[in-house]
TIVO-2410 file (N, C-alpha, C; in nm, 3 decimals):
# residues 117
REC num residu      c1      c2      c3 atome chaine
REC   1      M   9.675  17.132  -5.482     N      A
REC   1      M   9.677  16.972  -5.484    CA      A
REC   1      M   9.829  16.962  -5.569     C      A
REC   2      D   9.892  16.879  -5.551     N      A
REC   2      D  10.010  16.862  -5.609    CA      A
REC   2      D   9.960  16.778  -5.719     C      A
REC   3      Q  10.065  16.792  -5.830     N      A
REC   3      Q  10.038  16.713  -5.978    CA      A
REC   3      Q  10.097  16.597  -5.959     C      A
REC   4      I  10.047  16.500  -6.029     N      A
REC   4      I  10.116  16.338  -6.032    CA      A
REC   4      I  10.172  16.330  -6.206     C      A
REC   5      E  10.254  16.231  -6.201     N      A
REC   5      E  10.271  16.177  -6.319    CA      A
REC   5      E  10.265  16.032  -6.308     C      A
REC   6      Q  10.146  15.973  -6.369     N      A
REC   6      Q  10.125  15.844  -6.340    CA      A
REC   6      Q  10.191  15.732  -6.433     C      A
REC   7      L  10.254  15.633  -6.376     N      A
REC   7      L  10.315  15.517  -6.397    CA      A
REC   7      L  10.237  15.398  -6.476     C      A
REC   8      Y  10.147  15.351  -6.379     N      A
REC   8      Y  10.078  15.247  -6.416    CA      A
REC   8      Y   9.945  15.245  -6.339     C      A
REC   9      H   9.813  15.185  -6.377     N      A
REC   9      H   9.715  15.169  -6.306    CA      A
REC   9      H   9.633  15.035  -6.348     C      A
REC  10      N   9.563  14.998  -6.252     N      A
REC  10      N   9.456  14.886  -6.281    CA      A
REC  10      N   9.314  14.897  -6.188     C      A
REC  11      D   9.234  14.802  -6.215     N      A
REC  11      D   9.107  14.857  -6.146    CA      A
REC  11      D   9.130  14.828  -6.004     C      A
REC  12      F   9.247  14.816  -5.922     N      A
REC  12      F   9.285  14.777  -5.816    CA      A
REC  12      F   9.339  14.885  -5.745     C      A
REC  13      G   9.431  14.975  -5.819     N      A
REC  13      G   9.488  15.078  -5.769    CA      A
REC  13      G   9.560  15.156  -5.887     C      A
REC  14      V   9.666  15.261  -5.849     N      A
REC  14      V   9.740  15.321  -5.924    CA      A
REC  14      V   9.894  15.338  -5.870     C      A
REC  15      A   9.988  15.372  -5.947     N      A
REC  15      A  10.122  15.402  -5.920    CA      A
REC  15      A  10.164  15.553  -5.997     C      A
REC  16      F  10.221  15.637  -5.920     N      A
REC  16      F  10.284  15.751  -6.005    CA      A
REC  16      F  10.376  15.841  -5.916     C      A
REC  17      Y  10.442  15.922  -5.969     N      A
REC  17      Y  10.516  15.999  -5.935    CA      A
REC  17      Y  10.479  16.137  -5.869     C      A
REC  18      W  10.506  16.215  -5.774     N      A
REC  18      W  10.472  16.325  -5.741    CA      A
REC  18      W  10.524  16.416  -5.853     C      A
REC  19      V  10.489  16.530  -5.857     N      A
REC  19      V  10.535  16.647  -5.943    CA      A
REC  19      V  10.539  16.765  -5.858     C      A
REC  20      K  10.636  16.833  -5.816     N      A
REC  20      K  10.635  16.953  -5.732    CA      A
REC  20      K  10.744  17.060  -5.794     C      A
REC  21      N  10.677  17.181  -5.786     N      A
REC  21      N  10.753  17.286  -5.867    CA      A
REC  21      N  10.797  17.234  -6.019     C      A
REC  22      D  10.718  17.193  -6.100     N      A
REC  22      D  10.732  17.137  -6.218    CA      A
REC  22      D  10.841  17.020  -6.225     C      A
REC  23      K  10.875  16.985  -6.113     N      A
REC  23      K  10.990  16.854  -6.150    CA      A
REC  23      K  10.923  16.724  -6.057     C      A
REC  24      I  10.941  16.611  -6.178     N      A
REC  24      I  10.899  16.496  -6.130    CA      A
REC  24      I  10.994  16.417  -6.031     C      A
REC  25      L  10.938  16.416  -5.915     N      A
REC  25      L  11.021  16.330  -5.812    CA      A
REC  25      L  11.023  16.195  -5.816     C      A
REC  26      R  11.129  16.151  -5.879     N      A
REC  26      R  11.129  15.989  -5.928    CA      A
REC  26      R  11.199  15.916  -5.822     C      A
REC  27      E  11.220  15.983  -5.690     N      A
REC  27      E  11.315  15.911  -5.592    CA      A
REC  27      E  11.197  15.797  -5.546     C      A
REC  28      K  11.090  15.803  -5.531     N      A
REC  28      K  11.011  15.710  -5.469    CA      A
REC  28      K  10.857  15.727  -5.545     C      A
REC  29      V  10.795  15.599  -5.546     N      A
REC  29      V  10.706  15.590  -5.629    CA      A
REC  29      V  10.568  15.601  -5.534     C      A
REC  30      Q  10.459  15.652  -5.535     N      A
REC  30      Q  10.338  15.661  -5.476    CA      A
REC  30      Q  10.248  15.538  -5.545     C      A
REC  31      L  10.217  15.448  -5.425     N      A
REC  31      L  10.119  15.301  -5.445    CA      A
REC  31      L  10.023  15.332  -5.384     C      A
REC  32      V   9.901  15.340  -5.450     N      A
REC  32      V   9.754  15.358  -5.381    CA      A
REC  32      V   9.670  15.253  -5.431     C      A
REC  33      F   9.596  15.179  -5.324     N      A
REC  33      F   9.534  15.074  -5.362    CA      A
REC  33      F   9.436  15.059  -5.241     C      A
REC  34      K   9.315  15.003  -5.254     N      A
REC  34      K   9.194  14.982  -5.159    CA      A
REC  34      K   9.198  15.138  -5.079     C      A
REC  35      E   9.240  15.114  -4.933     N      A
REC  35      E   9.239  15.260  -4.840    CA      A
REC  35      E   9.398  15.261  -4.804     C      A
REC  36      T   9.470  15.210  -4.894     N      A
REC  36      T   9.614  15.207  -4.853    CA      A
REC  36      T   9.696  15.302  -4.959     C      A
REC  37      G   9.803  15.343  -4.880     N      A
REC  37      G   9.905  15.427  -4.989    CA      A
REC  37      G  10.049  15.400  -4.938     C      A
REC  38      F  10.129  15.352  -5.013     N      A
REC  38      F  10.281  15.341  -4.964    CA      A
REC  38      F  10.345  15.405  -5.065     C      A
REC  39      Y  10.440  15.504  -5.002     N      A
REC  39      Y  10.533  15.583  -5.093    CA      A
REC  39      Y  10.667  15.495  -5.079     C      A
REC  40      L  10.675  15.438  -5.187     N      A
REC  40      L  10.837  15.331  -5.193    CA      A
REC  40      L  10.936  15.395  -5.290     C      A
REC  41      S  11.055  15.365  -5.232     N      A
REC  41      S  11.166  15.365  -5.320    CA      A
REC  41      S  11.171  15.236  -5.414     C      A
REC  42      L  11.274  15.233  -5.491     N      A
REC  42      L  11.277  15.137  -5.577    CA      A
REC  42      L  11.302  14.997  -5.558     C      A
REC  43      S  11.392  14.996  -5.436     N      A
REC  43      S  11.425  14.898  -5.349    CA      A
REC  43      S  11.322  14.833  -5.286     C      A
REC  44      E  11.256  14.906  -5.231     N      A
REC  44      E  11.145  14.890  -5.141    CA      A
REC  44      E  11.004  14.827  -5.230     C      A
REC  45      L  10.991  14.885  -5.349     N      A
REC  45      L  10.904  14.851  -5.449    CA      A
REC  45      L  10.947  14.683  -5.523     C      A
REC  46      M  11.084  14.658  -5.511     N      A
REC  46      M  11.136  14.541  -5.576    CA      A
REC  46      M  11.098  14.441  -5.451     C      A
REC  47      K  11.121  14.468  -5.333     N      A
REC  47      K  11.108  14.360  -5.200    CA      A
REC  47      K  10.973  14.348  -5.190     C      A
REC  48      F  10.873  14.480  -5.225     N      A
REC  48      F  10.739  14.429  -5.206    CA      A
REC  48      F  10.669  14.316  -5.321     C      A
REC  49      S  10.735  14.346  -5.439     N      A
REC  49      S  10.732  14.250  -5.553    CA      A
REC  49      S  10.747  14.134  -5.496     C      A
REC  50      A  10.858  14.101  -5.457     N      A
REC  50      A  10.890  13.984  -5.407    CA      A
REC  50      A  10.818  13.919  -5.276     C      A
REC  51      N  10.790  13.977  -5.204     N      A
REC  51      N  10.690  13.953  -5.112    CA      A
REC  51      N  10.549  13.922  -5.167     C      A
REC  52      I  10.495  13.989  -5.286     N      A
REC  52      I  10.380  13.945  -5.360    CA      A
REC  52      I  10.388  13.838  -5.396     C      A
REC  53      E  10.496  13.824  -5.485     N      A
REC  53      E  10.524  13.674  -5.556    CA      A
REC  53      E  10.505  13.584  -5.479     C      A
REC  54      T  10.570  13.559  -5.349     N      A
REC  54      T  10.575  13.461  -5.260    CA      A
REC  54      T  10.448  13.429  -5.220     C      A
REC  55      T  10.368  13.541  -5.186     N      A
REC  55      T  10.235  13.524  -5.125    CA      A
REC  55      T  10.170  13.442  -5.232     C      A
REC  56      C  10.159  13.492  -5.351     N      A
REC  56      C  10.087  13.460  -5.460    CA      A
REC  56      C  10.118  13.286  -5.452     C      A
REC  57      R  10.238  13.264  -5.447     N      A
REC  57      R  10.291  13.103  -5.484    CA      A
REC  57      R  10.222  13.011  -5.407     C      A
REC  58      N  10.198  13.079  -5.277     N      A
REC  58      N  10.138  13.001  -5.145    CA      A
REC  58      N   9.989  12.994  -5.136     C      A
REC  59      I   9.916  13.041  -5.222     N      A
REC  59      I   9.787  13.052  -5.206    CA      A
REC  59      I   9.726  12.936  -5.283     C      A
REC  60      K   9.665  12.867  -5.196     N      A
REC  60      K   9.568  12.726  -5.227    CA      A
REC  60      K   9.434  12.740  -5.220     C      A
REC  61      C   9.366  12.820  -5.307     N      A
REC  61      C   9.233  12.828  -5.277    CA      A
REC  61      C   9.133  12.753  -5.388     C      A
REC  62      S   9.189  12.677  -5.456     N      A
REC  62      S   9.105  12.597  -5.565    CA      A
REC  62      S   9.003  12.511  -5.496     C      A
REC  63      D   9.004  12.448  -5.396     N      A
REC  63      D   8.899  12.366  -5.354    CA      A
REC  63      D   8.813  12.442  -5.229     C      A
REC  64      C   8.860  12.559  -5.178     N      A
REC  64      C   8.766  12.635  -5.071    CA      A
REC  64      C   8.642  12.698  -5.145     C      A
REC  65      K   8.558  12.672  -5.041     N      A
REC  65      K   8.402  12.736  -5.109    CA      A
REC  65      K   8.422  12.923  -5.091     C      A
REC  66      L   8.496  12.956  -5.007     N      A
REC  66      L   8.514  13.096  -4.988    CA      A
REC  66      L   8.615  13.177  -5.095     C      A
REC  67      R   8.674  13.102  -5.177     N      A
REC  67      R   8.766  13.153  -5.281    CA      A
REC  67      R   8.753  13.301  -5.317     C      A
REC  68      E   8.827  13.350  -5.319     N      A
REC  68      E   8.854  13.518  -5.334    CA      A
REC  68      E   8.756  13.590  -5.266     C      A
REC  69      H   8.713  13.537  -5.163     N      A
REC  69      H   8.634  13.631  -5.048    CA      A
REC  69      H   8.665  13.633  -4.917     C      A
REC  70      C   8.773  13.564  -4.885     N      A
REC  70      C   8.827  13.562  -4.773    CA      A
REC  70      C   8.958  13.665  -4.751     C      A
REC  71      H   9.007  13.699  -4.645     N      A
REC  71      H   9.144  13.789  -4.643    CA      A
REC  71      H   9.228  13.702  -4.561     C      A
REC  72      K   9.225  13.567  -4.580     N      A
REC  72      K   9.305  13.512  -4.494    CA      A
REC  72      K   9.466  13.499  -4.492     C      A
REC  73      F   9.527  13.574  -4.600     N      A
REC  73      F   9.675  13.568  -4.656    CA      A
REC  73      F   9.721  13.714  -4.574     C      A
REC  74      L   9.830  13.697  -4.507     N      A
REC  74      L   9.918  13.792  -4.485    CA      A
REC  74      L  10.041  13.811  -4.580     C      A
REC  75      L  10.017  13.957  -4.619     N      A
REC  75      L  10.113  13.999  -4.732    CA      A
REC  75      L  10.215  14.095  -4.654     C      A
REC  76      E  10.343  14.052  -4.647     N      A
REC  76      E  10.417  14.136  -4.565    CA      A
REC  76      E  10.463  14.215  -4.676     C      A
REC  77      T  10.469  14.373  -4.585     N      A
REC  77      T  10.515  14.475  -4.699    CA      A
REC  77      T  10.672  14.512  -4.667     C      A
REC  78      P  10.747  14.632  -4.725     N      A
REC  78      P  10.854  14.653  -4.697    CA      A
REC  78      P  10.894  14.728  -4.562     C      A
REC  79      F  10.779  14.748  -4.503     N      A
REC  79      F  10.790  14.819  -4.345    CA      A
REC  79      F  10.789  14.705  -4.255     C      A
REC  80      P  10.894  14.671  -4.176     N      A
REC  80      P  10.898  14.580  -4.082    CA      A
REC  80      P  10.780  14.587  -3.987     C      A
REC  81      G  10.716  14.500  -3.954     N      A
REC  81      G  10.599  14.490  -3.859    CA      A
REC  81      G  10.450  14.523  -3.925     C      A
REC  82      L  10.435  14.541  -4.057     N      A
REC  82      L  10.341  14.596  -4.101    CA      A
REC  82      L  10.302  14.477  -4.225     C      A
REC  83      E  10.215  14.418  -4.194     N      A
REC  83      E  10.140  14.313  -4.307    CA      A
REC  83      E   9.978  14.351  -4.342     C      A
REC  84      L   9.960  14.317  -4.439     N      A
REC  84      L   9.802  14.357  -4.507    CA      A
REC  84      L   9.736  14.202  -4.508     C      A
REC  85      A   9.645  14.197  -4.477     N      A
REC  85      A   9.558  14.090  -4.507    CA      A
REC  85      A   9.479  14.102  -4.619     C      A
REC  86      V   9.485  14.014  -4.721     N      A
REC  86      V   9.441  13.997  -4.829    CA      A
REC  86      V   9.388  13.868  -4.904     C      A
REC  87      S   9.285  13.905  -5.013     N      A
REC  87      S   9.222  13.775  -5.078    CA      A
REC  87      S   9.305  13.734  -5.173     C      A
REC  88      E   9.284  13.607  -5.223     N      A
REC  88      E   9.349  13.575  -5.347    CA      A
REC  88      E   9.339  13.691  -5.464     C      A
REC  89      S   9.216  13.719  -5.470     N      A
REC  89      S   9.200  13.800  -5.571    CA      A
REC  89      S   9.282  13.937  -5.554     C      A
REC  90      E   9.287  13.971  -5.464     N      A
REC  90      E   9.343  14.126  -5.398    CA      A
REC  90      E   9.509  14.081  -5.433     C      A
REC  91      A   9.554  13.991  -5.382     N      A
REC  91      A   9.693  13.948  -5.400    CA      A
REC  91      A   9.736  13.943  -5.566     C      A
REC  92      M   9.641  13.887  -5.664     N      A
REC  92      M   9.680  13.893  -5.793    CA      A
REC  92      M   9.658  14.042  -5.854     C      A
REC  93      Q   9.566  14.084  -5.815     N      A
REC  93      Q   9.547  14.250  -5.871    CA      A
REC  93      Q   9.684  14.349  -5.818     C      A
REC  94      L   9.688  14.315  -5.684     N      A
REC  94      L   9.823  14.364  -5.639    CA      A
REC  94      L   9.970  14.344  -5.710     C      A
REC  95      K   9.952  14.225  -5.738     N      A
REC  95      K  10.081  14.165  -5.796    CA      A
REC  95      K  10.078  14.232  -5.951     C      A
REC  96      D   9.965  14.227  -6.022     N      A
REC  96      D   9.965  14.325  -6.158    CA      A
REC  96      D  10.015  14.454  -6.142     C      A
REC  97      L   9.961  14.525  -6.013     N      A
REC  97      L   9.987  14.678  -6.018    CA      A
REC  97      L  10.139  14.682  -6.006     C      A
REC  98      V  10.173  14.612  -5.911     N      A
REC  98      V  10.328  14.623  -5.879    CA      A
REC  98      V  10.399  14.580  -5.975     C      A
REC  99      S  10.395  14.492  -6.044     N      A
REC  99      S  10.475  14.436  -6.153    CA      A
REC  99      S  10.437  14.556  -6.281     C      A
REC 100      G  10.370  14.587  -6.287     N      A
REC 100      G  10.344  14.699  -6.404    CA      A
REC 100      G  10.409  14.806  -6.399     C      A
REC 101      T  10.426  14.845  -6.233     N      A
REC 101      T  10.490  14.974  -6.204    CA      A
REC 101      T  10.633  14.967  -6.211     C      A
REC 102      L  10.683  14.850  -6.176     N      A
REC 102      L  10.803  14.836  -6.190    CA      A
REC 102      L  10.876  14.807  -6.318     C      A
REC 103      F  10.789  14.745  -6.421     N      A
REC 103      F  10.844  14.763  -6.556    CA      A
REC 103      F  10.833  14.873  -6.596     C      A
REC 104      Q  10.731  14.995  -6.585     N      A
REC 104      Q  10.734  15.114  -6.608    CA      A
REC 104      Q  10.849  15.177  -6.571     C      A
REC 105      V  10.890  15.173  -6.456     N      A
REC 105      V  10.984  15.245  -6.379    CA      A
REC 105      V  11.126  15.215  -6.436     C      A
REC 106      Q  11.125  15.075  -6.445     N      A
REC 106      Q  11.281  15.032  -6.500    CA      A
REC 106      Q  11.274  15.069  -6.647     C      A
REC 107      L  11.179  15.055  -6.727     N      A
REC 107      L  11.172  15.094  -6.881    CA      A
REC 107      L  11.221  15.269  -6.887     C      A
REC 108      D  11.147  15.368  -6.806     N      A
REC 108      D  11.196  15.484  -6.778    CA      A
REC 108      D  11.331  15.505  -6.747     C      A
REC 109      N  11.386  15.456  -6.651     N      A
REC 109      N  11.517  15.442  -6.621    CA      A
REC 109      N  11.617  15.425  -6.700     C      A
REC 110      Y  11.568  15.315  -6.785     N      A
REC 110      Y  11.684  15.259  -6.896    CA      A
REC 110      Y  11.676  15.381  -7.032     C      A
REC 111      L  11.546  15.411  -7.051     N      A
REC 111      L  11.515  15.527  -7.164    CA      A
REC 111      L  11.604  15.645  -7.136     C      A
REC 112      N  11.578  15.678  -6.997     N      A
REC 112      N  11.642  15.826  -6.971    CA      A
REC 112      N  11.792  15.797  -6.967     C      A
REC 113      D  11.845  15.670  -6.918     N      A
REC 113      D  12.014  15.650  -6.930    CA      A
REC 113      D  12.053  15.649  -7.067     C      A
REC 114      F  11.974  15.582  -7.169     N      A
REC 114      F  12.010  15.551  -7.289    CA      A
REC 114      F  12.008  15.674  -7.353     C      A
REC 115      C  11.903  15.753  -7.325     N      A
REC 115      C  11.900  15.883  -7.402    CA      A
REC 115      C  11.999  15.980  -7.361     C      A
REC 116      K  12.086  15.974  -7.253     N      A
REC 116      K  12.189  16.087  -7.201    CA      A
REC 116      K  12.294  16.037  -7.298     C      A
REC 117      N  12.306  15.922  -7.344     N      A
REC 117      N  12.443  15.914  -7.407    CA      A
REC 117      N  12.459  15.946  -7.538     C      A
***
């Protein structure tokens, strides 16, 4: 089994880099949630984050009896033609997972660039 370098996790999923031959593969992030795994570049992760943000803004469940239990929201992924059906709760948890991952990736990139100088 390959090693991983964990970036971020919450109760919904985990994000990590793969480690191969003792080298951290930072070109893409493995995102795993529910029964789904995405292997995303930074630009794809940022696009996915924007899509999640848009979906979360459009959720209007406050008066619905099925709140947080239906899967009526389609979330666009960075892959053309692939959308995920998510509930309000899942969308919010995925938003946290992706935002936390982006924060950690950007912080790591900043520190790596800063420390090189």
